[in-house]
C-alpha positions in Angstrom: 5.8 -8.1 -4.7 3.8 -6.4 -7.5 4.7 -4.8 -10.8 2.5 -1.8 -10.1 0.1 -1.1 -7.2 -2.8 -0.6 -9.6 -2.3 -4.2 -10.7 -2.9 -5.4 -7.1 -6.3 -3.8 -7.0 -8.2 -1.1 -8.8 -10.5 -0.2 -5.8 -9.1 2.1 -3.1 -11.2 0.4 -0.5 -9.5 -2.9 -1.3 -6.0 -1.4 -1.3 -6.8 0.3 2.1 -8.0 -3.1 3.5 -4.9 -4.9 2.2 -2.5 -2.4 3.5 -4.0 -1.9 7.0 -5.8 -5.2 7.8 -3.7 -7.8 6.0 -0.2 -6.7 5.3 0.4 -4.5 8.4 -1.2 -6.9 10.9 0.8 -9.9 9.5 4.0 -7.9 9.1 4.1 -8.4 5.3 6.0 -6.0 3.2 4.5 -4.7 -0.1 7.1 -4.0 -2.7 6.4 -2.5 -6.2 8.9 -3.4 -8.9 8.2 -0.1 -10.8 7.2 2.3 -8.1 9.5 3.9 -5.5 7.8 3.0 -2.2 8.1 0.5 0.5 5.5 0.2 3.3 7.8 -1.9 5.5 9.7 1.2 6.6 6.6 3.1 7.6 5.9 3.2 11.4 2.6 1.4 12.4 0.9 4.7 13.3 1.9 6.2 9.9 0.4 3.6 7.7 -2.9 5.3 7.5 -1.5 8.5 6.0 0.8 6.6 3.8 -2.0 4.5 2.4 -4.0 7.6 1.7 -1.1 9.0 -0.2 -0.8 5.9 -2.3 -4.6 6.0 -3.0 -4.3 9.7 -4.1 -1.4 8.9 -6.3 -3.3 6.1 -8.0 -6.2 8.5 -8.7 -4.0 11.1 -10.4 
């Protein structure tokens, strides 16, 4: 659980690694207290696109 995703990491590469290689592989849900998303409901094959969307949202 995080307050905001940008508090977890500031680098997109690190976020990508956490989402795909750590959280997804270990079946860990990432929940943001202030942002409306939940990766635990995204199908395994859809995580890459979802992670890209999160990264783009953090940039803007």
